[in-house]
C-alpha positions as CSV (number, residue, x, y, z in Angstrom):
1,M,102.7,91.1,113.5
2,A,106.6,91.4,114.7
3,Y,107.1,89.4,111.9
4,I,104.6,91.3,109.3
5,F,106.2,94.6,110.2
6,L,109.9,92.7,110.0
7,F,109.0,91.4,106.3
8,A,107.3,94.2,105.3
9,M,109.9,96.9,105.8
10,S,112.5,94.2,104.6
11,M,111.0,94.5,101.2
12,L,110.0,98.4,100.9
13,T,114.3,98.4,101.8
14,A,115.4,95.6,100.2
15,F,113.1,97.8,97.2
16,V,114.7,101.1,97.8
17,F,118.5,99.3,97.2
18,I,116.8,98.5,93.7
19,M,115.8,101.2,92.7
20,F,119.3,103.0,94.1
21,F,121.4,100.4,92.2
22,Y,119.2,100.9,89.3
23,R,119.4,105.0,89.3
24,F,123.5,103.9,90.3
25,F,123.7,101.6,87.7
26,R,122.7,103.9,84.9
27,S,124.2,107.6,85.6
28,A,127.8,105.4,86.2
29,K,127.5,103.6,83.1
30,K,130.5,104.9,81.5
31,Q,132.8,104.2,84.6
32,I,131.5,100.9,85.0
33,G,132.4,100.2,81.5
34,C,136.1,102.1,81.8
35,L,136.3,99.9,85.1
36,K,135.5,97.0,82.6
37,S,138.1,97.9,79.6
38,L,140.8,98.0,82.6
39,G,140.2,94.5,82.9
40,F,138.3,94.5,86.2
41,M,135.6,91.2,86.3
42,D,131.9,91.7,86.4
43,S,132.4,89.0,89.7
44,E,134.9,91.6,91.4
45,I,132.6,95.1,90.4
46,R,129.4,92.9,91.8
47,S,131.3,91.8,95.1
48,F,132.6,95.5,95.8
49,F,128.5,96.6,95.6
50,I,128.1,92.9,97.6
51,L,130.4,94.3,100.4
52,F,129.5,98.0,100.6
53,T,125.3,96.5,100.5
54,A,126.8,94.1,103.6
55,C,128.6,97.1,105.6
56,I,125.3,99.6,105.3
57,S,123.2,97.2,106.1
58,I,124.7,95.7,108.8
59,A,125.2,99.2,110.3
60,G,121.8,100.8,110.3
61,A,120.4,96.7,112.1
62,A,122.9,97.5,114.5
63,A,121.6,101.5,114.9
64,G,117.8,100.0,114.6
65,M,118.3,97.3,116.9
66,L,120.0,99.5,119.5
67,C,117.2,102.3,119.2
68,G,114.8,99.4,119.3
69,Y,116.5,98.4,122.8
70,F,115.5,101.0,124.4
71,L,111.8,102.1,122.7
72,S,110.6,98.9,123.5
73,D,109.5,100.0,126.8
74,I,107.3,102.2,125.6
75,L,105.3,98.7,123.9
76,V,106.6,96.7,127.3
77,R,104.3,99.5,129.4
78,A,101.6,99.2,127.0
79,N,100.7,95.7,127.2
80,E,101.0,95.9,130.7
81,K,98.4,98.9,130.7
82,T,96.6,96.5,128.3
83,C,96.9,93.0,129.8
84,S,96.4,93.8,133.1
85,V,100.2,92.3,133.8
86,T,103.2,93.3,135.6
87,G,106.5,92.3,135.8
88,L,107.0,92.7,131.8
89,I,110.8,92.7,130.8
90,R,112.7,93.1,127.1
91,E,114.7,90.0,126.1
92,V,117.7,89.6,123.6
93,T,118.4,86.5,122.6
94,P,121.1,85.0,120.1
95,V,118.0,83.9,117.7
96,S,116.6,87.6,118.0
97,T,120.0,89.1,117.3
98,A,121.4,86.5,114.3
99,I,117.6,87.7,112.5
100,G,118.3,91.3,113.0
101,L,121.7,91.5,112.3
102,L,121.7,88.7,109.2
103,G,118.5,88.2,108.4
104,G,118.4,91.6,106.7
105,T,122.0,91.8,105.7
106,A,121.4,88.4,103.5
107,V,118.1,89.8,101.8
108,F,120.0,93.2,101.2
109,C,122.9,91.0,99.7
110,L,120.9,88.9,97.9
111,T,118.9,91.9,96.5
112,A,122.7,93.4,95.4
113,F,124.0,90.3,93.6
114,L,120.9,90.5,91.5
115,S,120.8,94.2,90.9
116,Y,124.2,93.7,89.5
117,H,122.3,91.8,86.4
118,F,121.2,95.3,84.9
119,I,124.9,95.9,83.8
120,K,126.5,92.3,84.1
121,G,127.7,90.7,80.8
122,K,128.0,94.2,79.3
123,E,130.5,95.1,77.1
124,P,132.2,97.7,78.0
125,G,132.0,99.8,74.6
126,L,128.7,99.3,74.9
127,L,128.3,101.2,78.5
128,I,130.5,103.7,77.5
129,A,128.7,104.7,74.4
130,G,125.0,104.1,76.4
131,K,123.3,103.0,73.4
132,A,121.3,100.8,75.3
133,A,120.6,103.4,77.4
134,R,118.8,106.0,74.0
135,Q,117.4,102.6,72.7
136,N,115.9,102.2,75.9
137,I,114.4,106.1,75.6
138,A,113.4,105.9,72.3
139,A,111.6,102.5,73.1
140,G,109.8,104.1,76.1
141,L,108.9,106.5,73.9
142,S,107.4,104.5,71.3
143,A,105.6,102.5,74.1
144,A,103.8,105.7,75.6
145,E,102.6,107.5,72.4
146,R,100.4,104.1,71.4
147,M,99.1,104.5,75.4
148,V,97.9,108.3,75.1
149,R,96.4,108.0,71.7
150,I,94.1,105.6,73.7
151,I,93.4,107.4,76.6
152,P,90.4,110.2,76.3
153,V,91.6,113.4,77.0
154,K,92.5,117.2,75.6
155,D,95.7,117.6,76.9
156,K,97.8,114.4,76.2
157,F,101.5,115.8,76.7
158,P,102.0,116.2,80.3
159,L,100.8,112.4,79.5
160,R,103.4,111.7,77.5
161,I,105.5,112.8,79.7
162,A,104.8,110.7,82.7
163,L,104.3,108.0,80.5
164,R,107.8,107.5,79.0
165,K,109.2,106.3,82.0
166,P,106.6,103.3,83.6
167,L,109.0,102.2,86.1
168,A,107.4,105.3,88.0
169,V,104.4,104.3,86.7
170,F,104.3,100.8,87.9
171,L,105.9,102.8,91.5
172,I,103.0,104.7,92.0
173,F,100.7,101.5,91.6
174,A,103.1,99.4,93.2
175,A,102.8,102.5,96.6
176,V,99.3,102.5,96.7
177,M,98.0,98.9,96.3
178,A,100.9,98.8,99.7
179,F,99.0,101.6,101.1
180,N,95.8,100.3,100.1
181,V,96.6,96.8,101.4
182,C,97.5,97.5,104.7
183,F,95.0,100.8,105.4
184,I,92.6,97.7,104.5
185,L,93.9,95.8,106.8
186,G,94.3,98.1,109.6
187,R,90.7,99.4,109.3
188,S,89.2,95.3,109.5
189,L,91.2,95.2,112.9
190,N,88.6,97.8,114.1
191,I,85.9,96.6,112.7
192,S,86.8,93.4,113.6
193,S,87.1,94.1,117.9
194,Q,83.4,96.0,117.5
195,K,82.0,93.6,115.9
196,V,83.5,90.5,117.8
197,M,82.5,92.6,121.2
198,D,79.1,92.9,119.8
199,S,78.9,89.3,119.3
200,Q,80.1,89.0,122.1
201,T,77.6,90.2,124.0
202,E,74.1,90.4,122.0
203,G,71.9,87.6,123.1
204,H,74.0,87.0,126.0
205,H,71.5,88.3,128.5
206,Y,72.6,86.0,131.5
207,Q,74.9,88.1,134.6
208,Y,77.0,85.0,135.2
209,N,78.6,82.1,133.7
210,T,79.5,79.1,136.2
211,S,81.5,76.3,135.1
212,Y,82.1,73.1,137.6
213,D,84.8,70.0,137.5
214,E,82.0,67.9,138.0
215,Y,79.2,67.3,136.4
216,K,75.8,68.4,138.5
217,Y,72.4,67.2,138.7
218,E,70.4,70.0,141.2
219,T,68.1,71.8,140.2
220,L,67.9,75.4,138.8
221,P,66.7,79.1,139.4
222,A,63.9,79.4,137.1
223,D,66.2,82.3,135.7
224,A,69.6,79.9,134.9
225,L,70.3,77.7,131.8
226,P,72.1,74.9,132.3
227,Y,74.4,73.6,129.3
228,L,76.9,70.4,128.8
229,L,79.7,71.3,127.3
230,S,83.3,69.2,126.0
231,D,86.7,70.3,125.1
232,T,87.3,68.3,121.6
233,V,88.7,67.8,118.1
234,I,86.3,68.6,115.3
235,E,87.6,67.2,111.9
236,A,85.9,69.4,108.9
237,G,87.4,69.3,105.4
238,G,90.3,67.3,105.8
239,Q,91.2,70.0,108.9
240,K,91.7,69.1,112.9
241,I,90.1,72.5,114.6
242,E,90.1,71.9,118.4
243,Q,86.5,74.2,119.2
244,S,84.8,73.1,122.3
245,V,81.4,71.6,121.7
246,C,78.2,73.0,124.4
247,G,75.0,70.9,124.6
248,L,71.8,72.6,124.7
249,Y,68.6,72.1,127.3
250,G,67.2,74.8,125.9
251,L,67.3,78.6,124.4
252,G,65.7,81.6,126.3
253,N,65.7,84.6,128.3
254,V,68.5,83.4,129.8
255,F,70.6,82.7,126.2
256,E,69.8,82.9,123.0
257,L,71.5,82.6,119.6
258,L,71.0,84.5,116.2
259,D,71.5,83.6,113.0
260,K,73.0,86.8,110.2
261,T,69.1,88.5,110.5
262,G,69.0,89.0,114.3
263,Q,66.8,86.4,114.3
264,A,66.7,83.8,117.4
265,L,67.4,80.5,116.7
266,P,65.2,77.4,117.8
267,D,66.8,74.5,120.1
268,P,69.6,72.6,117.9
269,E,67.9,69.1,116.8
270,P,69.9,65.9,117.4
271,G,72.7,65.3,115.3
272,E,72.5,68.8,114.3
273,A,75.2,71.3,114.9
274,Y,75.6,75.1,115.0
275,I,79.0,76.4,114.1
276,N,80.6,79.6,114.9
277,P,81.2,82.2,112.0
278,Q,84.9,81.2,112.6
279,L,84.5,78.4,111.3
280,A,82.9,79.7,108.0
281,E,85.0,82.5,107.2
282,I,88.0,81.0,108.5
283,Y,87.9,77.0,107.2
284,N,85.2,77.2,104.7
285,V,82.6,74.9,107.2
286,H,79.5,75.8,105.4
287,V,75.5,74.7,106.7
288,G,75.0,71.1,105.4
289,D,79.3,69.8,106.3
290,E,79.6,67.5,108.5
291,L,81.3,67.4,111.4
292,S,83.3,64.6,112.9
293,V,84.1,65.4,116.5
294,T,86.0,63.3,119.0
295,S,86.5,64.1,122.4
296,D,88.0,61.1,124.9
297,S,88.5,59.2,122.2
298,K,85.0,59.2,121.2
299,T,83.3,60.1,117.7
300,A,80.3,61.9,117.0
301,T,79.1,62.8,113.8
302,Y,77.3,66.0,113.0
303,T,75.7,67.9,110.5
304,V,75.9,71.4,109.9
305,S,72.7,73.2,110.4
306,E,73.0,77.3,111.4
307,I,75.6,79.7,111.9
308,A,75.8,81.6,114.9
309,E,76.4,84.8,114.5
310,N,76.5,85.5,117.9
311,A,77.9,81.7,119.1
312,Q,80.4,82.5,122.1
313,L,84.2,82.5,120.3
314,K,85.6,78.4,119.9
315,T,82.0,76.7,120.6
316,V,80.2,74.4,118.6
317,Y,76.3,74.2,120.0
318,V,74.3,70.8,120.2
319,D,70.9,69.1,121.6
320,A,72.7,68.3,125.4
321,A,70.9,64.7,125.1
322,A,72.6,63.6,122.0
323,L,75.8,65.4,123.6
324,S,75.8,63.2,126.7
325,R,75.1,60.3,124.6
326,D,77.7,60.8,122.7
327,I,80.5,61.4,125.3
328,K,79.7,59.2,128.2
329,A,78.8,61.4,130.0
330,P,75.2,61.3,132.8
331,M,71.8,61.9,130.5
332,G,70.7,65.5,132.4
333,S,74.1,66.4,133.5
334,Y,75.2,69.9,133.2
335,N,79.1,71.4,133.8
336,G,78.5,74.7,133.9
337,V,74.8,77.3,133.9
338,W,74.4,80.4,132.7
339,S,72.5,82.5,135.6
340,M,70.5,86.0,136.4
341,S,71.8,86.1,139.4
342,R,74.4,84.1,141.6
343,V,74.4,80.4,141.8
344,P,76.3,77.9,144.2
345,E,79.4,78.6,144.5
346,D,81.0,75.3,144.2
347,G,82.1,76.1,140.7
348,T,83.9,79.1,138.9
349,T,82.1,82.1,137.8
350,V,82.5,85.2,135.5
351,S,80.5,87.9,135.8
352,K,78.8,89.8,132.5
353,A,81.8,92.3,133.4
354,Q,84.7,90.6,133.9
355,I,83.8,89.1,130.6
356,R,83.4,92.7,129.0
357,Q,86.5,93.8,130.2
358,A,88.8,90.9,128.9
359,L,86.8,91.4,125.2
360,E,87.7,95.4,125.8
361,R,91.4,94.5,126.7
362,D,91.3,91.6,123.0
363,A,89.7,95.1,121.4
364,T,92.9,97.0,122.8
365,S,95.3,94.8,121.4
366,N,93.5,94.7,118.2
367,K,93.3,98.2,117.8
368,T,97.2,98.6,118.5
369,S,97.6,96.5,116.2
370,A,95.7,98.1,113.3
371,V,97.4,101.6,114.1
372,I,100.6,99.7,113.6
373,N,99.6,98.2,109.8
374,Q,98.2,101.7,109.3
375,V,101.5,103.3,109.9
376,I,103.1,101.1,107.7
377,G,101.0,101.7,104.9
378,A,101.6,105.3,105.8
379,V,105.6,104.9,105.1
380,I,105.1,102.4,102.3
381,G,103.6,104.7,100.8
382,C,105.5,108.0,101.4
383,I,108.9,106.1,100.6
384,L,107.3,104.2,97.0
385,L,105.4,107.8,96.0
386,F,108.8,109.7,96.9
387,L,110.8,107.7,94.8
388,A,108.1,107.2,92.1
389,L,108.1,111.4,91.7
390,Y,112.5,111.2,93.0
391,L,112.8,109.0,89.2
392,N,110.2,111.3,87.4
393,F,112.1,114.9,89.1
394,Q,115.8,113.8,88.1
395,D,114.8,112.7,84.6
396,N,113.2,115.9,83.3
397,Q,116.0,118.5,85.5
398,R,117.0,119.1,81.9
399,D,113.7,119.5,80.1
400,I,112.1,121.2,83.9
401,S,115.3,124.0,82.7
402,I,114.8,123.8,79.1
403,L,110.7,125.3,79.7
404,H,112.1,127.4,82.0
405,L,114.7,129.2,80.3
406,L,111.3,129.1,77.4
407,G,109.6,131.5,79.5
408,Y,107.2,128.7,80.8
409,S,106.0,129.7,84.7
410,R,107.0,127.2,87.4
411,K,103.6,126.3,88.0
412,E,103.0,125.7,83.8
413,I,106.6,123.2,84.6
414,R,104.4,122.0,87.8
415,K,101.1,121.3,86.1
416,M,103.2,119.3,83.3
417,M,106.1,117.3,85.3
418,I,104.3,116.8,88.9
419,H,100.3,117.7,88.9
420,I,100.1,115.4,86.3
421,Y,100.8,112.4,88.3
422,R,97.9,113.1,91.4
423,P,95.2,111.6,88.3
424,I,97.3,108.6,87.9
425,V,97.4,108.6,92.2
426,W,93.5,108.5,91.9
427,T,93.5,105.7,89.1
428,A,95.6,103.5,90.6
429,F,93.5,103.2,93.6
430,L,90.3,102.6,91.6
431,I,92.0,99.6,89.9
432,T,94.1,98.7,93.0
433,L,90.8,99.2,95.8
434,I,90.0,95.6,95.0
435,P,92.8,93.7,94.6
436,G,93.7,95.8,97.5
437,I,90.2,94.5,99.5
438,L,90.8,91.1,98.7
439,T,94.7,90.7,99.5
440,A,93.8,91.6,103.2
441,R,90.8,89.5,103.5
442,T,94.0,86.9,102.8
443,I,96.2,88.5,105.2
444,Q,93.6,88.4,107.6
445,K,92.4,84.9,107.1
446,A,95.9,83.3,107.3
447,L,96.5,85.8,110.6
448,S,93.1,84.2,112.0
449,A,93.8,80.9,111.1
450,A,97.8,80.5,112.0
451,I,97.1,82.8,115.4
452,H,94.1,80.8,116.2
453,D,91.8,83.5,116.6
454,Y,88.9,85.2,115.2
455,M,89.6,88.5,113.7
456,P,86.4,89.4,111.1
457,F,87.0,91.0,108.4
458,G,85.5,94.2,108.0
459,V,85.2,97.2,105.4
460,N,83.0,100.0,105.0
461,F,82.5,103.0,102.7
462,I,83.8,105.0,105.2
463,G,86.9,103.3,105.8
464,L,87.2,103.4,102.1
465,L,86.7,107.4,102.2
466,L,89.3,108.2,104.7
467,L,92.0,105.9,102.3
468,F,92.1,108.1,99.7
469,V,91.6,111.3,101.9
470,F,94.8,110.0,103.5
471,L,95.9,108.6,100.1
472,N,95.7,112.3,98.7
473,I,97.4,114.3,102.0
474,I,100.5,111.9,101.1
475,Y,101.1,112.4,97.9
476,Q,100.0,116.3,98.4
477,L,103.0,116.4,101.3
478,V,105.3,114.4,98.6
479,E,104.7,116.8,96.0
480,S,105.0,119.9,97.9
481,V,108.7,118.4,98.5
482,F,109.0,118.2,94.9
483,S,107.4,121.6,94.1
484,I,110.6,123.1,95.9
485,G,113.0,121.3,94.0
486,I,111.4,122.2,90.5
487,L,112.3,126.1,92.0
488,Q,115.5,125.3,93.0
489,S,116.1,124.3,89.2
490,C,114.3,126.8,88.1
491,K,116.4,129.2,89.8
492,K,119.8,127.6,88.7
493,G,119.0,128.3,84.4
494,D,121.8,126.3,83.3
495,I,121.4,122.8,81.6
496,S,125.1,122.6,80.7
497,G,125.7,120.2,83.8
498,I,122.4,118.6,83.3
499,S,123.2,115.2,81.4
500,A,121.0,114.5,78.8
501,S,120.9,111.4,79.2
502,S,119.9,111.2,82.6
């Protein structure tokens, strides 16, 4: 999550740098044209912008690292409480310092280098005259007119204003897409926590789980169910996955395996295996596939017959007699017992209460990650929406002042210049919803495979409704800021100082 947060914030900051240079090169093209006419080369001007970016980046990174060092105490205390551990300390290493100071700086300097291509190679006279900008405006108006004609709305004037600046529309789609992905991912982590807790409690009726270092043969009471467990490496579809194989002597009132419909599964037949949902969802192992199971250099092959929805994490279930033969264990032996009451204490016993506490700690960790993802989404959404409306507002300052002088009210001006972006946000939400869900699912699946943990993806109607509500709240906050800006522009009432090309 730390690296994901760093990557997301770096990409967002790089995007802000791109927007800054885009706006700067548009507004300062005459000055840059004059510098070129005085003999300054592109490489010299570009080096200045790269140096400027490096200074800003290093100063910001140093301040961020300093604040992060002191604020990290909050996360340390939260981890101690969540994981029930003590003695956690903060540590700053040369590697983390280099990544913090130089990693982001390198990305942002590269961004400055690439952004200079907006004006690289252009003749000084062309920059001073601004002909290319006027040609772009004309092309934008023509493209907006063609798009507006096919949109079935009555009042098309605000749409013409919005679509003549396709970059602002693109920013809105990018903001909504990023917000969708982060929010859906965070919501899915919450759903995942509850789903894992349910899967590890439903059908697990036993009160104690006892494991032994050696094979046992003793007769057990009626409320106990023995099993044979072996740590193995499973090969499926060219992938090698560390899993435990559990040999079952039977299923019943102590422990039962359930399918997707909640129906109890029968005892697995020899040569068959019940797999856990992690293998099916993360590693694409399906019913009918063959599993190559290796334990202590002994390899056996099983055919997947069912997916047990409430299987223990990282566990595959097979027939105990077949497993005993495959791993050369004594027939009828066991090294674990599920029981309703305590069994002989020469093993390691974990109670159901302890199992639930461990699950709750993992759930708390997932919920913390979910909050982080949702915060990232809100920050990205706010910044990108702000940039989109800022670009529109800056480009329309002259138009706003003219409309005010012509007698239009501030309400009418907001409707034409700002309010039109709300239906664009809604359209972006609908268009990017399915891609956002698929992207979040892919990210969570990749994370599960990378950390070798099971985080099932989940999405529901309530989550999507909350996503839409929060998106509108963010938009309303950003729009309110620019409504104040429109008020200030209308109060000035002077258009002489506003460039027509801005």
